[in-house]
N, C-alpha and C positions, 0 to 999 in steps of 0.2 A: 676150491681151486685158487681163489684169489690169495688166501693165506699161504698156500704152498708156493705160488709164484713170488709173493713178497718175501717169504722166508728164503727161497732159493736165491733171489736177487741180493738179499741182505748178506747171505753167506758168501756169495761171490765178491761182493764189495769189501767185506772184511778180509777175505783172502788176498785180494788185490792190495789192500792197504798194508797188510802184514808182510807180504812177500814182494810186492811191487814197488816198495819205497814211497807209497802215498800217491802215486800217479797211475793213471790207466794207460797202458800201452797196447797197441794193436797185437792181436795174436798171430796174424799172418802178414807177410810182406805186401800182399795184394791189397790189404786194408789201409795201407799208408796213403794219406791224401797228399799228393804232390803239390807243391806251391805253384801258383800261377802268376804270370807276369803279363800285364797288358801294356802295350806301347801304342801311342797315337803318333803317327808319322805322316809326312807328306811325300808324294812321289809324282813323277811325270810318267809312270808306267802305262797308264791308259791314254793320256792325252799329252803329247809332247810340248804343248804351249801353256797348259794350265795345270797347276798342281792340285792334287786331290788328297784329302785326309783319309788315311786307312787305319784300321785297328788290327793289331797283331797280338795274338795270345801265344805265350810260351809256357811249357809245362814246368819250367824251373830246372829241368835236367838237360834235355837235348833235343826237344821237338817243339816246333812252333808253326803257326800258319796265320795267314790273313783271315780274319773272321768277319770283316765288314768294312764299310766305308761310308763317308758322308755322301748324300745324294749329289750326283753331278748336276751342275748348272752351266748353261751355255756361257762361254767367255768369262768364267769366274775361276780365279786361282784362290785356293784355300791354303793358309799357311799358319805356322806357329801354334799347333794344337796343344792343349793342356787338359789333362784328365782330372776328375775328382778322384779321391783316394779309392773309392769302390769301383772305379772304371765305368760307371754308368752315365756320367755326363762329360761332355767334351766341349770346350770353348775354343774358338779359333778365329783368326782374322780372315775375312773374305773380301776379295778385291775383284770387282767386275771391271772389264775394260772401259776406260773413259769415265770411271766413277771413283770416288774415294773409298778406301777400305773401311770396313766396319767390323764389329764383333758379333759373332753368331754363337748360339749354343745348340748342341745336338744331344738328343736322348739316344744313347747307343742301343738300348734294347728295343725301344719303340721305332727306331730308325726315322726320327722326325725332328724338325727344328723346334726349339723351345723359344718362343718370342721374347725378345729383349727390347720392347718398344721404347722404354725410357732412354736407352743408349742410342737409339737411332735419331734422336732429336738434335742433330748437329750436321752442318754441311762439311765438316772437316774430318780428316782421317783419324781412325782409331785402330791400334794394332797391339800386338804382343800381349794377349790376354793370359792370365794365370788364375787358377782356382785355388781357394783354400781346400784342405783335405775333405772337409764335410760338404763342399760344394755350395756353401752359403755366401761366400765373399768372392768377388771378381775384381782383380786389379788389372789395369791396362794402361797403355800410353795413348794420349790423345793430343792432336795438334790444335793449339789455340782454341780450346773449347770455352764457350761462354762460362764465366764464373771462375775460371782458372787464370793464373798469372800470364799465360801466353806461352808461345813456343811449344815444345814437347813437354807434357806434364804427366805425372802418374795420377790416375783417378782410382778410387775404390768404390765399388757398388755392392750394396747388400741385396742379394737376389731374393731373399725372403720378404724383406720390407719394401723392395722395389724403390730404393732411394740411395742417393750418394752419401758416402761417409766422409766427413771433414778430415782432411790431412794437414793440420796446421804445421807450418814451418818446413814442409817438404819441398814444394815446388818454388822455383825462383823465376823472376822476370829476365834474368841475365843468362841462365844456363838451361840446357835440355835435361830433363829427367826421363829416363827410358828403361825399358826391358825389366819390369818388376818380376819377382818370383817369391812364392810363399814356401815356407817349410811345410812338411807333410801335414802337420797338425793345424796349420793355418795361423799359428801364433806369431811366427817370425817372417 
């Protein structure tokens, strides 16, 4: 039976290569996998004074729905969400009333916060996070953080190594550097 299955599979593969142009295509329209799009966004829909991060999935054609959100926290506005390429991790700025904003990370599937302890070691604001596509690098803006030139500066943090990455000649003492963004592959 194993030989018959293997022979049958081999025959199908040869026919596909000969008549299918070298690629395998679905036999039925229902077998087509539709592309998905995940968007992280903020909205006041649930709380008129505090924004919440929501996750919206679209089928790539004409249908979409809200599929989740970051857990609500009293008096906290969450903003500027950024997703990893696979849509499983989201970073965002969180601002509690009467406190400075900080960067948080959210595991979308597990619906829980991923601790970023090393980033919390500052009394000053941190905002506008962005993730490299693989989710390993986090760039963000920080106000007057120890070790940086001062003012608003761009910082880069390696999430796997849990350490900051040096960015020589990027930040200046005279000007603000803000709102970083990665290319999808994280190279640019």
